[in-house]
Structure formats: C-alpha cells, structure tokens
C-alpha positions, 0 to 999 in steps of 0.5 A: 035248756041248761046243755044250750045256755052252756053252748052259747056261752062258748060260742066265741071261743069256738069262732075265735079259735086259732086252730078251728075252721069257720065257713061263711056261707053269704050269698044263697044257692042260684036257684034259692027262690025256686019254691020247689027247692028251697023254704024261706024262713028266719032272717034272709037278709044279706049276709052282712046284715045278719046278726048272728052272721056279723057276730060269728065273723067278728069273733073269727076276725079276733085272733084266725088266721085268714087261711081258717076263714073261709067264704063259700060263697064266692066258690064257682064250683070249680075248684077241686083240690082244698088248697085251690078251694081255701086260696079263693075263699080265704077271707082277710081279717079285718081289723077287731072291733072293740064290743062297743063299737060291735054293739054300736054296729049290731043295732044295725044288723037283722035278727029273726028275734031282735028283741031278746038275741041283739043284747045277748049277741052282745053280751057273748062277745064282749065275753069273748073279746076280754 
C-alpha cells in the first residue's frame, strides 16, 4: 500500500516527461462485445469520458512532443514500420488545462470509484501541473 501510494504521486512526472511515450487506447477492439473473447469489467465509458484516461492525456499534453503521444485506437493494423504507425497514430497536443479548469472538467468524467478517485485525480493533476 505504501509503494502504491508512492507510485501514484509519480504518475504526473511519468506521463508528462518529455522523453516518455504515452500510448492511448481510445477504441475497443471491433469484437469487444463478444463475451467469448473479452470479459467486461470496470469503467467501459468511451475514452474521453473516463476520468483516469482524461488525466493521463492531460498530463501528456503539458510538455510532450506530439510524436510521443500516440492514439493506438487509430491503428488500422496496416502499418508495418514504426515511423508509419507513429504518423498514423500521432496526436496533436491540446492546450494544457489549468488545475481549476481540469477539476471542473473532471466532474463530467466517469470513474469506477468516483467518490475516492475524482478528488484524488484532481489533486494529482494539480501537483503535476506545478
């Protein structure tokens, strides 16, 4: 539990670090509704509506070069070279949200455990923004 809490405090540094890659999985596989292949659990809201995903993407938008922020939901499976996949999945950075605007936007996002996670995520983003 101590190590987990310690790691949570470092998430902002990881996602926003200019040299780390962030891979977003914004789309479910086409056969995701097949119970023989996948077991649904937790928060299955669309990616932009998920609280933790919104936070991770927001951290990544702080300083990261867009070549290191990739949306694998855009992958068609046709690219065989890294540079091609990177070009296909590259995301443009949006303007960083100040912590108060982030917290307000977070109110409309879904969490598996919103009562605990929403204030935690807002506090973590605020700390990572500083």
